[in-house]
C-alpha positions in Angstrom: 115.8 118.6 94.9 114.8 116.0 97.5 117.7 114.2 96.8 119.6 116.8 98.0 118.5 117.9 100.8 118.1 116.4 104.7 114.8 115.0 105.9 114.0 118.1 108.0 113.6 120.5 104.4 110.7 119.9 102.7 110.7 120.0 98.9 108.2 120.6 96.2 109.0 120.5 92.8 106.4 122.0 90.4 103.9 120.5 88.7 102.5 121.5 85.6 99.2 123.3 86.7 101.4 125.4 89.6 102.8 127.9 87.2 99.5 129.2 86.7 97.9 128.0 90.6 96.1 130.7 92.9 98.3 133.1 95.3 97.7 134.2 98.3 96.1 137.9 98.5 99.8 139.1 100.1 101.4 137.4 97.4 99.3 139.0 94.7 100.0 142.2 96.1 103.8 142.3 95.8 103.8 140.8 92.7 101.8 143.5 91.2 99.6 143.5 88.3 102.3 144.9 85.7 104.2 141.9 85.8 105.3 140.4 82.7 104.1 136.6 81.7 107.5 134.9 82.6 107.6 136.8 85.8 103.8 135.7 86.8 104.5 132.2 86.2 107.8 132.1 88.0 106.7 133.7 91.1 103.5 131.9 91.0 104.9 128.2 90.7 107.2 129.4 93.4 104.9 130.3 95.9 102.6 127.4 95.3 105.8 124.9 96.0 106.9 126.5 98.4 103.2 126.3 100.6 102.9 122.8 99.2 106.5 122.6 101.2 105.1 124.0 104.7 102.4 121.4 104.1 104.9 119.1 104.5 106.0 120.5 107.7 102.5 120.2 108.9 101.9 124.1 108.5 99.3 126.1 107.1 99.8 128.0 103.9 101.5 131.0 105.1 102.3 133.8 102.4 105.4 134.1 101.3 105.9 137.9 100.1 109.1 139.9 98.5 111.7 141.7 100.3 112.6 145.0 98.7 115.2 143.1 96.7 112.2 140.7 95.5 114.1 138.0 97.0 111.6 135.6 99.0 110.5 137.5 102.4 109.7 134.0 104.5 107.2 133.7 107.7 108.5 134.2 111.0 110.2 130.8 112.3 110.9 129.6 108.9 113.9 129.5 106.1 113.4 128.9 102.6 114.7 129.4 99.3 113.1 129.2 95.9 114.6 128.4 92.3 113.4 128.7 88.9 114.8 127.7 85.2 113.0 127.1 82.1 110.3 124.6 82.6 111.4 123.9 85.9 110.7 125.4 89.7 111.4 123.9 93.2 111.2 125.5 96.5 112.5 123.9 99.7 111.7 125.1 103.3 112.5 124.4 106.7 111.8 125.5 110.7 114.3 128.2 111.6 114.9 126.1 115.1 116.2 123.5 112.9 118.0 125.1 110.0 120.0 128.2 109.9 119.6 128.7 106.4 119.2 127.1 103.2 119.8 127.6 99.2 118.4 125.4 96.1 119.6 126.6 92.6 118.4 124.8 89.2 120.8 125.6 85.7 120.3 124.1 82.2 123.2 122.1 81.4 125.1 123.7 78.8 128.5 125.3 77.7 129.1 129.1 78.8 131.0 131.6 76.3 134.6 132.5 77.5 133.1 136.1 79.0 130.5 134.6 80.5 132.9 131.7 82.2 135.2 134.9 83.1 132.4 136.6 85.0 132.1 133.5 87.0 134.8 131.6 87.6 138.4 133.1 89.1 141.6 131.9 87.1 142.0 129.3 90.1 138.5 128.0 89.4 139.0 127.6 86.1 142.3 125.7 86.3 140.1 123.4 89.0 137.4 122.8 86.2 139.9 122.0 83.4 141.6 119.3 85.7 137.9 117.8 86.1 136.4 114.5 84.0 135.2 115.4 80.4 131.6 115.3 79.4 130.2 118.5 82.1 130.0 122.0 81.9 131.9 122.3 84.7 131.3 126.1 84.9 127.7 125.7 84.7 128.3 123.5 88.0 130.1 126.0 89.6 127.4 129.0 88.8 125.0 127.1 89.9 126.6 126.0 93.6 127.3 130.0 93.7 124.1 130.6 93.5 123.2 128.6 96.0 125.7 129.9 98.4 124.7 133.1 98.2 120.6 132.1 98.6 121.9 130.6 102.2 124.6 133.8 102.9 121.9 136.5 102.2 118.8 135.8 104.6 121.7 135.9 107.0 124.1 138.8 106.2 121.9 140.8 104.5 124.2 141.5 101.6 125.4 140.5 98.5 127.9 138.3 97.3 129.7 138.8 93.9 130.8 135.6 91.8 134.4 136.2 92.7 133.7 136.5 96.4 133.1 132.8 97.0 135.9 130.2 96.1 134.0 127.0 95.0 135.6 123.4 94.7 134.0 120.9 92.9 134.5 117.0 94.2 132.9 114.8 91.5 133.2 111.6 92.9 130.7 112.6 95.8 129.0 114.7 94.2 129.5 117.8 96.7 131.1 121.5 96.8 132.9 123.2 99.2 132.2 127.4 99.0 134.8 129.4 100.6 134.0 133.0 101.5 136.1 135.9 101.0 137.9 137.1 104.0 137.1 140.6 103.5 133.8 140.0 102.6 133.5 137.9 105.9 135.0 141.1 107.5 132.8 143.3 106.7 129.7 141.1 107.3 127.2 143.5 109.4 126.6 140.6 111.3 127.9 138.4 114.0 129.1 134.8 113.4 128.8 135.6 109.3 129.3 132.0 107.6 132.4 131.3 106.2 132.6 127.8 104.4 129.2 126.7 102.9 129.0 123.1 102.0 127.0 121.7 99.7 125.7 119.0 97.4 125.2 118.7 93.7 123.4 116.7 90.3 124.7 116.8 87.0 122.2 115.8 84.6 121.7 115.8 80.6 119.7 118.4 80.5 119.9 120.1 84.0 122.5 121.2 87.0 121.1 120.8 90.3 122.8 122.1 93.8 121.8 122.4 97.5 123.1 123.8 100.7 121.7 123.8 104.1 123.7 125.8 106.8 123.2 124.4 110.3 123.4 125.7 113.6 126.3 125.9 115.6 
């Protein structure tokens, strides 16, 4: 993820031992004793990576607890994001005075069946994907970009974004994307100055797609 984010955002990618690393006491309480093994490993790797990213900013190891919707609750003065997919986990953290919000996502690079594509992509986006170079599962890139956009949007606005609430356009030549949020969703946002356009970057690799976006202060 380091290649997709600016220098003021610290990034850590999970190493082998991070999936079974140590949690801080407040984090362990949020996870609970009944969490299944997959949830426990993902949660642990994400928090270990988050603290390593904090250390890169010169900060002490602060706990990253969970909000009621299970999204990460970042310490005061910080913004951050976590992603995990099979065999991969990463966290990105920045100071809130420097970055308004940040999102990252990683997905396995694979073909999606038509039903899943319809869930993720509008007809406009399906046509857009059909015009892009062959050899890439562009709906997966769109899916990852929309996950990243949601992770940028939610900490600011506090509401959900459905897949069709953002229209994403991909530019393979520059490895960038632009997401335009539905005007109705923006109008209904319960905060002042919700984001209307979120730009980001993506990388497509043989096994994985990675996306990231940073929203700066105006």
